C-alpha positions as CSV (number, residue, x, y, z in Angstrom):
1,M,9.2,-11.3,-17.5
2,L,6.6,-13.8,-17.5
3,K,8.5,-16.5,-19.5
4,G,8.9,-19.9,-18.0
5,Q,7.1,-19.2,-14.6
6,P,5.1,-21.9,-13.3
7,T,0.9,-21.3,-13.8
8,G,0.7,-21.6,-9.8
9,L,2.6,-18.2,-9.6
10,F,-0.5,-16.5,-11.8
11,V,-3.0,-18.0,-9.5
12,L,-1.5,-16.9,-6.4
13,A,-0.7,-13.8,-7.5
14,L,-4.1,-13.2,-8.7
15,A,-5.8,-14.4,-5.3
16,N,-3.6,-11.7,-3.6
17,M,-4.3,-9.1,-6.0
18,G,-8.1,-9.4,-5.2
19,E,-7.5,-9.5,-1.4
20,R,-5.0,-6.3,-2.0
21,F,-7.7,-4.6,-3.8
22,G,-9.9,-4.6,-1.0
23,Y,-7.6,-3.8,1.7
24,Y,-6.2,-0.8,0.0
25,T,-9.9,0.5,-0.9
26,M,-10.4,0.3,2.6
27,L,-7.1,1.9,3.8
28,A,-7.5,4.6,1.1
29,I,-10.5,6.4,2.9
30,F,-9.6,5.1,6.6
31,V,-7.9,7.7,8.3
32,L,-10.6,10.2,6.5
33,Y,-13.7,8.2,7.8
34,M,-11.9,8.4,11.4
35,Q,-11.6,12.2,11.5
36,A,-14.6,12.7,9.8
37,K,-17.3,10.5,11.5
38,F,-15.8,10.6,15.3
39,G,-13.8,13.9,15.1
40,Y,-10.4,12.2,16.0
41,T,-7.6,14.5,16.4
42,S,-4.5,13.5,14.5
43,D,-2.9,11.8,17.9
44,A,-5.8,9.5,18.1
45,T,-6.1,8.9,14.4
46,A,-2.3,8.1,14.2
47,T,-2.5,5.7,17.4
48,T,-5.5,3.9,15.7
49,F,-3.9,3.7,12.3
50,G,-0.4,2.5,13.6
51,I,-2.0,-0.1,15.7
52,F,-4.0,-1.5,12.9
53,L,-1.3,-1.3,10.4
54,S,1.2,-3.2,12.7
55,M,-1.4,-5.8,14.0
56,V,-1.9,-6.3,10.2
57,Y,1.6,-7.0,9.7
58,F,2.5,-8.6,12.9
59,L,-0.2,-11.3,13.2
60,P,1.1,-13.2,10.1
61,L,4.1,-14.4,12.8
62,F,1.2,-16.3,14.3
63,G,-0.5,-17.5,11.3
64,G,2.8,-18.7,9.9
65,L,3.3,-20.7,13.1
66,L,-0.4,-21.9,12.5
67,A,0.5,-23.2,9.1
68,D,4.0,-24.7,10.0
69,K,2.8,-26.6,12.8
70,V,-1.1,-27.5,12.5
71,L,-3.1,-26.6,9.5
72,G,-0.8,-26.2,6.6
73,Y,-0.6,-23.2,4.1
74,G,-3.8,-23.8,2.2
75,K,-6.3,-24.1,5.2
76,T,-4.9,-21.3,6.9
77,I,-5.2,-19.0,3.9
78,M,-9.0,-20.1,3.6
79,L,-9.3,-19.3,7.1
80,G,-7.9,-16.0,6.8
81,I,-10.4,-14.9,3.9
82,V,-13.3,-15.9,5.9
83,V,-12.2,-13.9,9.0
84,M,-11.3,-10.8,6.8
85,F,-14.7,-11.0,5.0
86,A,-16.5,-10.9,8.5
87,G,-14.1,-7.6,9.3
88,Y,-14.9,-5.9,6.1
89,F,-18.7,-6.7,6.3
90,C,-19.0,-5.1,10.0
91,L,-17.2,-2.0,8.6
92,A,-19.6,-1.5,6.0
93,I,-22.5,-1.5,8.1
94,P,-23.6,2.2,8.6
95,S,-24.0,3.3,12.4
96,S,-24.3,6.2,14.6
97,A,-21.1,8.2,15.9
98,G,-21.4,6.9,19.6
99,L,-18.8,4.8,21.7
100,G,-20.7,1.6,20.7
101,A,-19.7,2.4,16.8
102,Q,-16.3,3.0,17.7
103,I,-16.1,0.0,19.8
104,A,-17.7,-1.9,16.5
105,M,-15.1,-0.4,14.5
106,F,-12.3,-1.8,16.6
107,G,-13.9,-4.9,16.6
108,S,-14.0,-5.0,12.8
109,L,-10.3,-4.1,12.7
110,A,-9.3,-6.9,14.8
111,L,-11.2,-9.3,12.7
112,I,-9.3,-7.9,9.4
113,A,-5.8,-8.0,11.1
114,I,-6.4,-11.6,12.3
115,G,-7.7,-12.8,8.8
116,T,-4.8,-11.2,7.0
117,G,-2.4,-12.7,9.8
118,C,-3.8,-16.2,8.5
119,F,-3.8,-15.2,4.8
120,K,-0.8,-13.0,3.7
121,G,2.5,-14.5,4.8
122,N,1.5,-17.9,4.2
123,L,0.5,-17.1,0.7
124,Q,4.0,-15.7,0.1
125,A,5.5,-18.7,1.5
126,L,3.2,-20.8,-1.2
127,V,4.9,-18.6,-3.8
128,G,8.3,-19.3,-2.2
129,N,7.8,-23.2,-2.2
130,L,7.2,-23.0,-6.2
131,Y,10.6,-22.0,-6.8
132,D,12.4,-24.9,-4.5
133,D,11.9,-26.8,-7.5
134,P,15.6,-26.6,-9.1
135,K,13.7,-26.2,-12.7
136,Y,12.4,-22.8,-11.1
137,S,14.9,-21.4,-8.5
138,S,16.7,-19.1,-10.8
139,K,13.6,-17.0,-11.3
140,R,12.7,-16.3,-7.9
141,D,13.7,-12.8,-7.8
142,I,11.6,-12.0,-10.9
143,A,8.7,-14.2,-9.6
144,F,8.4,-12.1,-6.4
145,S,8.6,-9.1,-8.6
146,I,5.7,-10.4,-10.7
147,F,3.8,-11.2,-7.4
148,Y,4.5,-7.9,-6.1
149,M,3.3,-6.1,-9.4
150,C,0.0,-7.7,-9.3
151,I,-0.5,-6.8,-5.4
152,N,0.1,-3.1,-6.8
153,I,-2.4,-3.4,-9.9
154,G,-5.0,-4.3,-7.2
155,A,-4.0,-1.2,-4.9
156,F,-4.0,1.1,-8.2
157,F,-7.6,0.6,-8.6
158,A,-8.4,0.8,-4.7
159,P,-8.2,4.7,-4.4
160,S,-10.3,5.5,-7.5
161,A,-13.0,2.8,-6.4
162,A,-12.9,4.3,-3.0
163,E,-13.5,7.6,-4.3
164,G,-16.1,6.7,-6.8
165,V,-18.3,4.8,-4.1
166,S,-17.8,7.6,-1.7
167,N,-18.5,10.4,-4.3
168,Y,-21.6,8.6,-5.6
169,F,-23.3,8.0,-2.3
170,L,-22.3,11.6,-1.3
171,G,-23.6,13.0,-4.4
172,K,-27.2,11.1,-3.7
173,D,-27.5,13.3,-0.6
174,G,-27.0,16.4,-2.5
175,F,-23.3,17.2,-1.5
176,T,-19.9,17.2,-3.0
177,Y,-16.7,16.7,-1.4
178,N,-15.1,19.1,0.6
179,A,-11.9,18.1,3.0
180,D,-12.3,20.9,5.3
181,I,-16.0,20.8,6.2
182,P,-15.9,17.9,8.6
183,S,-13.0,19.2,10.8
184,L,-14.9,22.7,10.6
185,A,-18.1,21.3,11.8
186,H,-16.5,19.3,14.3
187,Q,-14.9,22.7,15.9
188,L,-18.2,24.1,15.7
189,Q,-19.6,21.2,17.7
190,N,-16.8,21.5,20.3
191,G,-17.0,25.3,20.7
192,N,-13.6,25.9,19.6
193,I,-14.0,27.4,16.4
194,S,-12.3,30.8,15.5
195,S,-14.2,33.7,13.9
196,E,-12.0,33.5,10.5
197,A,-12.7,29.6,10.4
198,M,-16.3,30.1,11.2
199,A,-16.5,32.9,8.0
200,K,-15.1,30.2,5.7
201,F,-17.7,27.4,7.3
202,T,-20.3,29.7,6.3
203,D,-19.2,30.2,2.7
204,M,-18.5,26.4,2.4
205,A,-22.1,25.8,3.7
206,A,-23.6,28.2,1.0
207,Q,-21.4,26.3,-1.6
208,Q,-23.3,23.1,-0.8
209,G,-26.6,25.0,-1.7
210,Y,-27.6,25.1,2.4
211,T,-29.5,28.5,2.8
212,G,-30.7,28.0,6.6
213,T,-29.0,29.4,9.5
214,D,-28.4,26.3,11.7
215,L,-24.8,25.7,10.5
216,A,-24.3,22.9,13.3
217,Q,-27.0,21.0,11.8
218,F,-25.5,21.4,8.2
219,G,-22.4,20.3,9.7
220,Q,-23.9,17.0,11.3
221,N,-26.0,16.2,7.9
222,Y,-22.7,16.5,5.9
223,I,-20.7,14.2,8.3
224,D,-23.4,11.7,8.6
225,S,-23.7,11.4,4.7
226,L,-19.8,11.5,4.3
227,S,-19.5,8.6,7.0
228,Q,-22.0,6.5,5.3
229,S,-20.3,7.2,1.8
230,Y,-17.2,5.9,3.5
231,N,-18.9,2.9,4.6
232,Y,-20.3,1.8,1.3
233,G,-16.6,2.2,0.2
234,F,-15.4,-0.5,2.9
235,G,-17.8,-2.8,1.4
236,V,-15.9,-3.1,-1.9
237,A,-13.5,-5.2,0.0
238,C,-16.1,-8.1,0.7
239,L,-16.7,-8.5,-3.1
240,S,-13.0,-8.5,-3.8
241,L,-12.5,-11.1,-1.1
242,I,-15.0,-13.6,-2.8
243,V,-13.3,-13.0,-6.0
244,S,-10.0,-14.0,-4.4
245,M,-11.7,-17.1,-2.8
246,L,-13.1,-18.2,-6.0
247,I,-9.7,-18.2,-7.6
248,F,-7.7,-19.9,-4.8
249,I,-10.0,-22.5,-4.7
250,G,-10.9,-23.0,-8.3
251,F,-7.2,-23.1,-9.6
252,R,-5.7,-25.1,-6.8
253,K,-4.4,-28.0,-9.1
254,Y,-1.6,-25.5,-10.3
255,Y,-0.1,-24.9,-6.8
256,K,-1.1,-27.8,-5.0
257,A,2.0,-29.4,-5.2
258,A,3.8,-26.8,-3.5
259,D,1.2,-26.8,-0.6
260,K,3.2,-28.7,1.8
261,T,4.9,-27.4,4.9
262,E,8.3,-29.0,6.0
263,K,6.2,-31.2,8.4
264,Q,3.7,-32.7,6.3
265,K,6.9,-33.6,3.8
266,Q,8.6,-35.3,6.9
267,A,5.1,-37.1,7.4
268,E,5.1,-38.2,3.9
269,H,8.8,-39.3,3.9
270,N,9.3,-37.0,1.3
271,P,13.0,-37.5,-0.3
272,N,13.0,-33.6,-0.7
273,V,13.1,-32.7,3.0
274,V,16.2,-30.5,3.7
275,E,18.1,-30.6,7.0
276,L,20.5,-28.0,8.1
277,T,23.0,-28.0,11.2
278,P,22.4,-26.3,14.0
279,Q,24.8,-23.4,13.1
280,Q,23.5,-23.0,9.4
281,V,20.1,-22.6,11.0
282,K,21.5,-19.9,13.5
283,D,23.5,-17.7,10.8
284,R,20.3,-17.5,8.6
285,L,18.0,-16.6,11.3
286,V,20.8,-14.0,12.2
287,A,20.9,-12.7,8.8
288,L,17.1,-12.6,8.4
289,G,17.2,-10.6,12.0
290,L,19.3,-8.0,10.6
291,V,17.3,-7.4,7.6
292,F,14.3,-7.3,9.4
293,A,15.8,-4.4,11.6
294,V,16.6,-2.3,9.1
295,V,13.1,-2.8,7.1
296,I,11.3,-1.4,10.0
297,F,12.5,2.1,9.3
298,F,11.7,1.8,5.6
299,W,7.8,1.0,6.4
300,M,8.0,3.5,9.1
301,S,8.6,6.0,6.4
302,F,6.8,4.6,3.5
303,H,3.4,4.0,5.3
304,Q,3.3,7.6,5.8
305,N,1.3,7.4,2.7
306,G,-1.8,6.6,4.5
307,L,-1.4,8.9,7.5
308,T,0.8,12.3,7.2
309,M,0.9,12.0,3.4
310,T,-2.8,12.0,3.1
311,F,-3.1,14.8,5.8
312,F,-0.6,16.7,3.5
313,A,-2.6,16.0,0.5
314,R,-5.9,17.1,2.3
315,D,-4.8,20.2,3.8
316,Y,-1.7,21.7,1.7
317,T,-2.0,20.4,-1.6
318,Q,-4.4,21.9,-4.5
319,T,-7.8,20.7,-4.4
320,S,-7.9,20.9,-8.1
321,V,-5.9,20.7,-11.4
322,G,-5.6,21.8,-15.0
323,G,-3.8,21.3,-17.8
324,I,-1.5,18.3,-18.3
325,D,-1.7,17.9,-14.6
326,R,-5.0,16.4,-14.8
327,F,-3.5,13.2,-16.5
328,G,-2.7,11.3,-13.6
329,F,-5.8,11.7,-11.6
330,S,-7.9,9.5,-13.9
331,L,-8.0,5.7,-14.5
332,L,-9.5,6.5,-18.1
333,T,-6.0,8.1,-19.0
334,M,-3.8,6.0,-16.7
335,I,-5.2,2.6,-17.9
336,P,-4.5,3.1,-21.8
337,F,-1.3,4.7,-21.1
338,I,-0.2,1.7,-19.2
339,V,-1.2,-0.3,-22.1
340,A,0.7,2.0,-24.5
341,F,3.7,1.5,-22.0
342,Y,3.9,-2.3,-22.3
343,G,3.3,-1.9,-26.0
344,L,6.4,0.0,-26.3
345,L,8.2,-2.6,-24.0
346,S,7.0,-5.3,-26.7
347,L,8.0,-3.3,-29.6
348,F,11.7,-3.3,-28.2
349,Q,11.9,-6.7,-26.7
350,S,10.3,-8.9,-29.6
351,K,12.8,-10.8,-31.6
352,N,10.7,-11.1,-34.7
353,G,9.1,-8.5,-37.0
354,K,5.5,-9.9,-36.3
355,G,6.2,-9.4,-32.2
356,R,7.4,-5.8,-33.1
357,F,4.5,-4.8,-35.3
358,G,2.0,-5.8,-32.3
359,G,3.7,-4.2,-29.8
360,F,3.7,-0.9,-32.0
361,V,-0.2,-1.2,-32.5
362,V,-0.9,-1.8,-28.9
363,M,1.5,1.4,-28.2
364,A,-0.2,3.3,-30.7
365,V,-3.8,2.2,-29.6
366,G,-3.1,2.8,-26.1
367,A,-1.5,6.2,-26.8
368,V,-4.5,7.3,-29.0
369,C,-7.1,6.5,-26.0
370,A,-5.0,7.9,-23.4
371,W,-4.9,11.1,-25.4
372,W,-8.8,11.3,-26.5
373,A,-9.5,10.7,-22.8
374,Y,-7.4,13.3,-21.6
375,T,-9.1,16.1,-23.8
376,A,-12.2,14.7,-22.6
377,L,-11.3,15.5,-18.8
378,P,-13.0,18.4,-17.0
379,Q,-11.1,21.8,-16.7
380,P,-10.3,22.3,-13.9
381,M,-10.7,18.9,-12.5
382,N,-11.5,18.6,-8.6
383,I,-9.4,15.9,-7.0
384,T,-9.6,14.1,-3.4
385,P,-6.8,13.5,-0.7
386,Q,-7.1,9.4,-1.2
387,I,-6.6,9.7,-5.0
388,F,-3.0,10.2,-4.5
389,Q,-2.6,7.0,-3.2
390,Q,-3.1,5.6,-6.8
391,F,0.5,6.8,-7.8
392,N,2.5,4.6,-6.1
393,P,0.9,1.1,-7.7
394,F,0.8,2.9,-10.7
395,F,4.6,3.5,-10.9
396,I,5.0,-0.3,-9.6
397,I,3.1,-1.3,-12.7
398,I,5.1,0.8,-14.9
399,L,8.6,0.4,-13.3
400,T,8.5,-3.5,-12.5
401,P,9.4,-4.4,-16.0
402,V,12.1,-1.6,-15.9
403,T,13.8,-2.9,-12.9
404,V,13.5,-6.6,-13.9
405,G,15.1,-5.8,-17.2
406,L,17.7,-3.8,-15.4
407,F,18.5,-6.8,-12.8
408,S,18.3,-9.2,-15.7
409,W,20.8,-7.2,-17.6
410,L,23.2,-7.1,-14.7
411,Q,22.9,-10.7,-14.0
412,K,24.0,-11.7,-17.7
413,R,27.1,-9.4,-16.8
414,N,27.7,-11.0,-13.5
415,S,27.1,-7.8,-12.0
416,E,23.5,-8.1,-10.1
417,P,23.7,-6.6,-6.7
418,S,22.6,-9.0,-4.0
419,A,19.1,-9.1,-2.4
420,P,20.8,-7.3,0.7
421,R,22.6,-4.7,-1.5
422,K,19.4,-4.0,-3.3
423,I,17.7,-3.2,0.1
424,G,20.4,-0.9,1.0
425,I,20.1,0.9,-2.1
426,G,16.5,1.1,-1.6
427,M,17.0,2.8,1.6
428,I,19.1,5.5,0.1
429,I,16.4,6.1,-2.4
430,A,13.6,6.5,0.2
431,A,15.7,8.9,2.0
432,L,15.8,11.2,-1.3
433,G,11.9,10.9,-1.7
434,F,11.5,12.9,1.6
435,I,14.1,15.3,1.0
436,L,11.8,16.2,-1.9
437,L,8.6,16.6,0.3
438,A,10.8,18.5,2.9
439,F,11.8,21.0,0.2
440,A,8.0,21.5,-1.1
441,S,7.0,22.0,2.7
442,T,9.4,24.8,3.2
443,G,7.6,27.9,4.3
444,L,3.9,26.1,5.0
445,P,2.4,26.8,8.2
446,T,2.5,24.3,10.9
447,P,-0.8,22.1,11.1
448,S,-1.9,23.8,14.4
449,A,-1.4,27.2,12.8
450,L,-3.5,25.9,9.9
451,E,-6.3,24.7,12.1
452,S,-6.8,28.4,13.6
453,M,-6.8,29.9,10.1
454,G,-9.4,27.4,9.0
455,G,-7.5,25.9,6.2
456,L,-5.4,27.3,3.3
457,D,-6.9,29.0,0.4
458,E,-6.2,27.4,-3.2
459,A,-3.6,30.1,-4.1
460,S,-1.5,29.3,-1.0
461,R,-1.5,25.3,-1.5
462,V,1.4,23.4,-3.2
463,S,1.4,21.9,-6.7
464,P,0.3,18.1,-6.6
465,N,3.4,17.4,-8.5
466,W,5.4,17.6,-5.2
467,L,3.7,14.6,-3.9
468,I,3.6,12.7,-7.2
469,S,7.3,13.1,-7.3
470,T,7.7,12.0,-3.7
471,Y,6.0,8.9,-4.6
472,F,7.5,8.4,-7.8
473,V,10.9,8.1,-5.9
474,L,9.3,6.0,-3.2
475,T,8.3,3.6,-5.5
476,I,11.9,3.1,-6.9
477,A,12.9,2.4,-3.3
478,E,10.2,0.0,-2.8
479,L,10.8,-1.9,-5.9
480,F,14.5,-2.4,-4.7
481,L,13.8,-3.1,-1.2
482,S,9.9,-5.3,-1.0
483,P,10.2,-7.5,-3.6
484,M,13.7,-8.5,-3.1
485,G,13.1,-8.6,0.6
486,I,10.4,-11.0,0.3
487,S,12.6,-13.3,-2.2
488,F,15.5,-12.8,0.5
489,V,13.2,-14.4,3.0
490,S,12.1,-17.2,1.0
491,K,15.6,-18.1,0.0
492,V,17.4,-17.8,3.4
493,A,14.8,-19.0,5.8
494,P,15.2,-22.5,7.4
495,P,12.7,-24.7,5.7
496,K,11.1,-25.6,8.9
497,Y,10.3,-22.1,9.4
498,K,9.3,-20.8,6.1
499,G,5.7,-19.6,7.1
500,L,7.4,-18.4,10.4
501,A,10.1,-16.3,8.5
502,Q,7.7,-14.7,6.1
503,G,5.6,-13.7,9.1
504,G,8.8,-12.4,10.8
505,W,9.3,-10.1,7.6
506,L,5.6,-9.1,8.0
507,A,6.0,-8.7,11.8
508,A,9.1,-6.4,10.9
509,T,7.1,-4.4,8.6
510,A,4.2,-4.4,11.6
511,V,6.8,-2.8,13.9
512,G,7.5,-0.1,11.3
513,N,3.9,0.5,10.7
514,Y,3.3,1.3,14.4
515,L,6.1,3.6,14.2
516,V,4.2,5.2,11.5
517,A,2.0,6.7,14.3
518,I,5.2,8.6,15.9
519,I,5.3,11.1,13.0
520,G,1.4,11.2,13.4
521,Y,2.0,12.5,16.9
522,L,4.5,15.2,15.9
523,W,1.8,16.6,13.3
524,G,1.0,19.7,15.0
525,G,3.3,22.2,16.2
526,M,6.4,20.9,14.2
527,S,7.5,22.4,10.8
528,L,6.6,20.2,8.1
529,W,10.1,20.3,6.6
530,M,11.5,19.1,9.8
531,L,8.9,16.3,10.1
532,W,10.1,14.8,6.8
533,G,13.7,15.2,7.7
534,I,13.3,12.9,10.8
535,L,12.5,10.0,8.1
536,V,15.5,11.2,5.8
537,V,17.8,10.5,8.9
538,C,16.0,7.2,9.6
539,C,16.2,5.9,5.9
540,A,20.0,7.0,6.0
541,V,21.2,5.8,9.1
542,S,19.4,2.3,8.7
543,A,21.4,2.1,5.3
544,I,24.6,3.0,6.7
545,F,23.9,0.3,9.1
546,L,23.1,-2.3,6.6
547,F,26.3,-1.6,4.3
548,S,28.3,-2.3,7.8
549,V,26.9,-5.8,7.9
550,M,26.8,-6.5,4.2
551,K,29.7,-9.2,4.0
552,K,27.9,-11.5,6.5
553,L,24.6,-10.8,4.6
554,E,26.0,-11.8,1.3
555,R,27.8,-15.0,2.5
556,T,24.7,-16.3,4.1
557,T,22.9,-15.4,1.2
558,K,25.3,-17.2,-1.1
559,D,25.3,-20.6,0.9
560,A,21.3,-20.8,0.9
């Protein structure tokens, strides 16, 4: 998978990994932070979350224009890192819960979105430029799979980082995490807590060691401590951005030749400038637009992981696990498992005895370490809602070499699906993922009913394996769709609009992210299985549409 790739790919992938680690650390706890600190309803949370995500992915459209027409890729990326750092730094500062704090939060989110707009699409355009060289052009799809896997390595560690930091500072104040306390504390403050919920709140306060009678004050103390712990979690992103900047600047020589826009090439009278006819430009832009229209609905569905799927993890999923179920909730077990898995791959892929022996040793050491770490896990093991978000990047890391191997095997037999066809298959697989979640939700009370009950007891909650299985299926869908989509854009985009085209891909993602909020608005009186059913229909209909225009897309891809 890594053989024959330019060194610049790994430099850009590592720089992106650091930035994504900080972003996903923040995102893992963002909705929990808003509801805990400010008492936002699901509607207000969904609106804020949807607008923020949409801006993070829409502003690369303007960042691409800035790079294509004015600054170039490298300078625009550096500007993005600096602006993002300012946003995360402001978000990491503890504050009160008043109007000023909310305005400051929105200002921080704006800075993060603007900085990401300058950074993300242009970094992807730089990667694409590396593969304009005929020497590497055949490796473009594999390169973006590697690039995408590195994104997810950063995302894999993010939930555990967020959980570790927040639990550490919460523990310093003498508290342990309980997902229900913030909601019940706000209900008490607002005077709308039911007697059943009040009884549960009293028990929870006692479990935290509180022996006083002023439950409102206990609730406020808990909210203040939890909110501050989330602030410190956001600070992790500042550190990761510093690392990204050092990598991007320190190893520039490996991608310097690719750091040129078409405008800069023309100014240098570069003979490699590509000129297309107006009709070719039009055909390519139409093909890009059709794909963009479809992926909107994938991201609308997929990014429920940070909103309604986090709500589901918090309110409906067991808060502790035992036995083998503990394995996936600790980095101490998952990291050596990944090592063992890659050792197994090396065992089968090596072409000589020495390589196979090395693969066997790596596999054995990883497996032994994973088992040893598993036996040391607490029984039972408490889990937090945000930790579920590590399963998607974990599966990306595991499944990327598998899908790359599958596509390479099909390519050798001239049977590899085109990038648009892979995207269509990904949409079908995504629909299957939400069918799983709909099945798991059958018979559960609506969120509105749950609030009046004061939450579910542990025996009534569903197994975490339902969410994990859903993440597994959605990850397969993502691997068919996202890296292939980025590769498709880099290949089909008219040369003069490479930055803009990558921004367009992310802008389509932005529209999907904004539509994430629609499902959040329905989080209340609607049955959960119906809620997930809406996403099933969206993914299935999008797949049908894409396959209806497949011939046009494949013709444009072939001519690019």
